[in-house]
C-alpha positions, 0 to 999 in steps of 0.5 A, a space after each residue: 709436856 712433863 718436865 723430863 731430863 737426864 735419863 728420862 730425856 727424849 721424845 721417843 720412848 723406844 729410844 729411851 728403852 734401848 738406851 736403858 737396856 744398853 746401859 743395863 747390859 754393862 751392869 746387870 750380871 745376868 739376862 739384862 733383857 729378861 722381862 716378866 710377861 703377864 697374860 690372862 687365861 680364859 677365866 680371867 686369871 692373870 699369869 706371869 713368867 720370865 722370858 727374854 726380850 729379843 728386840 726393841 724395834 721402831 720409833 715414835 708411835 710405830 715401835 714394838 717389843 719382840 720375844 719368841 716362844 713355842 706357839 703351843 705354850 700356855 702364854 701363846 694360847 692366852 695371847 692368841 685368845 686376848 690379843 694383849 699382854 703386859 710386861 715389866 723389865 727390872 734392873 736391880 743394878 740401875 734401880 730402874 724398871 720399864 712397864 709396858 701394856 699393849 696389843 700383840 701380833 705374831 711375828 711368824 715370817 722372815 724375821 722369826 726365821 732369821 732369829 731362829 737361825 741365829 740360835 745355837 744348834 742345841 737351842 734350835 733342836 730343843 725348840 723342836 723337842 719341847 712340847 712347851 707347857 705340856 705334861 712331861 713324864 721325865 727329863 730322861 724322856 725329854 733328852 730321848 726326844 732331843 736325841 731323836 730330833 737330832 738324828 732326824 733334823 741334822 745340823 741345820 734344822 729349819 724353824 718349827 711351824 709351832 715356834 715363832 715370835 710375838 710383837 707387843 705394840 704398846 699403848 702404854 709405857 712407864 719409865 720408873 727410876 728409884 728416888 731417895 726416901 722412896 720418892 721415885 720418878 715415874 713417867 707414863 707414856 700413853 698412846 692417844 689416837 686423834 684426827 692427825 694420827 696417834 701421839 704419845 701423851 707423857 705425864 709424870 706420876 706420883 711415886 
């Protein structure tokens, strides 16, 4: 077992991630739950964009990271094709980051319904109006579509069938913290499957 203490202490990587995010919420000025999500297209070309992480769920080897998007978006198409994704969550205020790589599944049920219902009315209507990643003639055209959706869907629109969540189940998580003279602290958690089930192997890495 790697020699971990302080901010790295604990046997559950999801508990550590939740603790770091909670700490960042108190110090990061904007979107402490922002992640740079990386996917790969059909030609093997990497792609990346910022999205908001909405939940760190579970514990032990059964945890996951959840975000929501339009299933017609480029990111969704790439995820559906490969079943994998990676992300990095970086906090300047804490000088820390978390890197995650894993397999991805859709969250397209009651949990997605509940999250969609918790969003502001404007955001729910916007989800209906936006054909994410598709060409757009003008912002005027987009706002006209929003007005049309508002008139047709009313004040309590249900979740669009083309909008929902993705759950990243990690096979690798790395916790990184800034160190003096660029001698940073890095701990990699890697999921290994054995006869007794899955377990995390924790290793300290060179900076």
